[in-house]
Each structure stands twice: as structure tokens, then as C-alpha cells.
C-alpha positions in Angstrom: -10.7 -18.6 42.8 -8.6 -20.1 40.0 -8.9 -23.7 38.8 -5.9 -25.0 40.7 -7.1 -23.5 44.0 -10.5 -25.0 43.4 -9.0 -28.4 42.8 -6.7 -28.0 45.8 -9.6 -27.4 48.1 -11.3 -30.8 47.3 -12.2 -32.9 50.4 -13.4 -36.1 48.7 -11.2 -39.2 49.0 -9.1 -39.6 45.9 -10.2 -43.2 45.4 -13.9 -42.2 45.3 -13.1 -39.4 42.8 -11.2 -41.7 40.6 -14.0 -44.3 40.6 -16.5 -41.7 39.6 -14.2 -40.3 37.0 -13.7 -43.7 35.4 -17.5 -44.2 35.3 -18.0 -40.8 33.5 -15.1 -41.2 31.1 -16.1 -44.8 30.3 -19.6 -43.7 29.5 -18.4 -41.0 27.2 -16.0 -43.4 25.4 -18.6 -46.0 25.0 -21.0 -43.4 23.6 -18.5 -42.2 21.0 -16.1 -45.1 20.2 -16.1 -48.4 18.6 -14.6 -51.4 20.3 -12.9 -52.3 17.1 -11.1 -48.9 16.8 -7.5 -48.8 17.6 -5.9 -45.3 17.4 -5.6 -44.6 13.7 -6.0 -48.1 12.5 -8.6 -48.5 9.7 -11.0 -51.4 9.9 -10.0 -54.5 7.9 -12.9 -54.2 5.5 -12.3 -50.5 4.9 -8.6 -51.2 4.4 -9.4 -53.6 1.6 -11.8 -51.1 0.0 -9.2 -48.3 0.1 -6.7 -50.5 -1.6 -9.0 -51.7 -4.3 -11.1 -48.6 -5.2 -10.2 -46.5 -8.2 -11.6 -43.3 -9.6 -13.6 -40.6 -7.8 -15.9 -41.9 -5.1 -17.0 -38.9 -3.1 -19.8 -40.5 -0.9 -17.7 -43.5 0.0 -14.7 -41.5 1.1 -16.9 -39.1 3.1 -18.4 -42.1 4.9 -14.9 -43.5 5.6 -13.8 -40.1 6.9 -16.8 -39.7 9.2 -16.5 -43.2 10.5 -12.8 -42.8 11.3 -13.4 -39.7 13.3 -16.3 -41.0 15.3 -14.6 -44.3 16.1 -11.1 -42.8 16.7 -10.9 -42.7 20.5 -7.6 -40.8 20.4 -9.2 -38.0 18.5 -12.2 -38.1 20.9 -10.1 -38.0 24.0 -8.1 -35.0 22.8 -11.2 -33.2 21.6 -12.9 -34.0 24.9 -10.0 -32.5 26.8 -9.9 -29.4 24.6 -13.5 -28.4 25.3 -13.6 -29.6 28.9 -13.6 -26.2 30.5 -14.8 -24.2 27.5 -18.3 -22.8 28.1 -18.8 -20.2 25.4 -19.7 -21.4 21.9 -17.3 -18.9 20.3 -14.4 -20.4 22.3 -15.4 -24.0 21.5 -15.7 -23.0 17.8 -12.2 -21.4 17.9 -10.4 -24.4 19.4 -12.2 -27.0 17.4 -11.5 -25.0 14.2 -7.8 -24.8 15.1 -7.8 -28.6 15.6 -9.6 -29.1 12.4 -7.2 -26.9 10.5 -4.2 -28.7 11.8 -5.7 -32.2 11.3 -6.9 -31.4 7.8 -3.8 -29.8 6.4 -1.3 -32.5 7.4 -3.7 -35.3 6.4 -4.1 -33.9 2.9 -0.6 -32.7 2.4 0.9 -35.9 4.0 -0.9 -38.2 1.6 -0.5 -36.0 -1.5 3.3 -35.5 -1.0 3.7 -39.0 0.4 5.1 -37.8 3.7 4.9 -40.8 6.0 5.9 -41.0 9.7 6.4 -44.2 11.6 2.9 -45.1 12.8 4.1 -46.1 16.3 6.0 -42.8 16.8 3.2 -40.5 15.5 0.6 -42.4 17.6 2.8 -42.1 20.7 2.9 -38.3 20.1 -0.9 -38.4 19.8 -1.0 -40.1 23.1 1.2 -37.3 24.4 -1.4 -34.8 23.2 -4.0 -36.4 25.5 -1.5 -36.2 28.4 -0.7 -32.6 27.7 -4.4 -31.5 27.6 -5.2 -33.4 30.8 -2.2 -31.7 32.5 -3.3 -28.4 31.2 -6.8 -28.8 32.5 -5.7 -29.5 36.1 -3.2 -26.6 36.1 -0.2 -28.9 36.3 2.1 -26.7 34.1 1.6 -23.7 36.3 2.0 -25.7 39.5 5.0 -27.8 38.6 6.9 -25.6 36.1 5.6 -22.1 36.7 4.6 -21.7 33.0 1.4 -21.8 31.0 1.7 -23.1 27.4 -0.2 -21.2 24.7 -3.3 -23.4 24.5 -4.3 -22.2 21.0 -0.8 -23.0 19.5 -0.8 -26.4 21.3 -4.2 -27.3 19.9 -3.0 -26.4 16.3 0.3 -28.2 16.7 -1.2 -31.4 18.1 -3.9 -31.1 15.3 -1.0 -31.4 12.8 0.2 -34.5 14.6 -3.3 -36.1 14.5 -3.4 -35.4 10.8 0.0 -37.0 10.2 -1.2 -40.1 12.1 -4.0 -40.6 9.6 -2.0 -39.7 6.5 0.7 -42.3 7.5 -2.0 -45.0 7.7 -3.5 -44.0 4.3 -0.1 -44.1 2.7 0.5 -47.6 4.0 -2.6 -48.7 2.2 -1.3 -47.4 -1.1 -4.4 -45.5 -2.2 -5.0 -45.3 -6.0 -3.7 -42.0 -7.6 -6.8 -42.1 -9.8 -9.2 -39.6 -8.2 -6.8 -39.0 -5.4 -7.5 -35.3 -4.8 -11.3 -35.4 -4.8 -11.3 -38.6 -2.7 -9.0 -37.0 -0.1 -11.1 -33.9 0.0 -14.2 -36.0 0.4 -12.5 -38.0 3.2 -11.6 -34.8 4.9 -15.1 -33.4 4.7 -16.3 -36.7 6.2 -13.8 -36.3 9.0 -15.2 -32.8 9.8 -18.7 -34.2 9.7 -17.6 -36.9 12.1 -16.0 -34.4 14.3 -19.2 -32.4 14.5 -21.1 -35.5 15.5 -18.6 -36.4 18.2 -18.5 -32.8 19.4 -22.3 -32.6 19.6 -22.5 -35.8 21.6 -19.7 -34.6 24.0 -21.5 -31.2 24.5 -24.8 -33.0 25.3 -23.1 -35.2 27.9 -21.1 -32.3 29.3 -24.1 -30.0 29.5 -25.9 -32.5 31.7 -22.8 -33.2 33.8 -21.9 -29.6 34.4 -25.3 -29.0 36.0 -24.4 -31.6 38.7 -23.1 -30.3 42.1 -20.3 -32.9 41.9 -18.9 -31.6 38.6 -15.9 -29.8 40.0 -15.0 -32.7 42.2 -15.2 -35.2 39.4 -13.6 -33.0 36.8 -10.2 -33.5 38.5 -10.7 -37.3 38.6 -11.7 -37.4 34.9 -8.6 -35.5 33.8 -6.3 -37.6 35.9 -7.9 -40.7 34.3 -7.6 -39.1 30.9 -3.9 -38.4 31.6 -3.4 -42.1 32.6 -5.1 -43.2 29.3 -2.7 -40.9 27.4 0.3 -42.5 29.1 -1.1 -45.9 28.3 -1.4 -45.0 24.6 2.1 -43.7 24.6 3.5 -46.8 26.3 1.6 -49.2 24.0 2.9 -47.4 20.8 6.5 -47.1 22.1 6.5 -50.7 23.1 5.3 -51.6 19.6 8.0 -49.5 18.0 10.8 -51.3 20.1 9.4 -54.7 19.4 9.1 -54.0 15.7 12.8 -53.1 15.4 
């Protein structure tokens, strides 16, 4: 039985599924996210530090990178969706590596070559990445459009978008060119450390949840909730873009 058939055979009322889904997703987000985090925004104190610091500061930028990843709920939502139905460690490692490759390359190149993208637009695309992954997880592309996107390519491409989201913010803060390359590399290492921390936390929660008899029932609700959050992120950013014009 494929995933779509499994979801189609559910007998639980949708309202109950959604309530349970919200509870699980809220728990995961609370575990992984800071209430002060807003997409790719950098905390005010960190923003001032980035603007004022000069020279090579490896440890500081590693900390900032790790902090950004762990408190970046858009990253967490997408990563959560990517590994949602991955059970083998080799598959998890492959997809997380693709995301890391995309995220790292555009973040580094974007800052170094001063390639900035409007923050509202790129963050709306990042919201779209969450919508895409939730739709993919519930088999919506096959059901609605009769196609199945290449999940590996999509993970890499959306990884590029997540990286541009961060590079655009760093460019806005006018980071000092003194020590730029080592600081960016340190920041990226910190991002990967933060990603591993977030991934480990997600896997612990998922490991417990998957052992529950209700997992399949609630999995559909969680992905519908995640899709709704992705649309909310898109709407918030697009509204900000229109208002800012």
C-alpha cells in the first residue's frame, strides 16, 4: 500500500487529526525554535555585533551560525519535512547533505560576490519550500497533477534559496571585509553544527512518535498543518513586500 492509499483509508475525523497534529508540531517547534526568531532575521544584539566586528573571529561567527540555524524556524520546518518519511540513516544523510550543500554555497557566494535578493521575496520562496515538502509528503503532486517531482533536486534547489535568504540579510548588515572569508567559513561551519543539533533533536522526537500506533493517522495532519504554516509564511512576506513598495 502506497502512502496516498494509506492516507486515503484514514477513518479519524479531520478535526481530531488536525488538533493532534498541531500539538505535535507545536511541541517540535517549541523544542527547536526561539520565540524571538523571525525567518532569517538576526537578533538585534547579533546584528550590532556583525556590523561592528572587524578582523577574524572564528569562534564568534561559529556561534552566530549555529544560533541562526537552531532558532531559524523556516529551516527547521523544511528540514523536518525532508526527513519526515526517511527511516534509513543513509537516506537522511543524503538529503541533509544536499540541503547543506545548497544552503552553504549560496550563503558563501552570495555574501562574497554581494548578490542580494529582496528579503521579502526570498523568504516567501522559503515559505514555498515548506509548502512543497508538505505537499510531497502527502502525495499531493501525484494525486492532483499526476507527476512526482525529483525530491533530491528539489531539496538542493530549495537549499540554494535558504542560503540566499541568509546571505541577503548578512549583506544588509554590511559585514566588514576585514577577515570576511574566514568569518564566513566559520559562520557556515556553525550553521552545519546547528543543523546537526536540530536534526538530532528532530530524530529523537520522530523516533518516539513513529513507535506510536497513531503515527500514520497524525502524520497526515502534521503535514497539512506544516503546509498551512508555509502558506502563512508566504503570505506574511508577500504582504510585507507590497506594503514596503
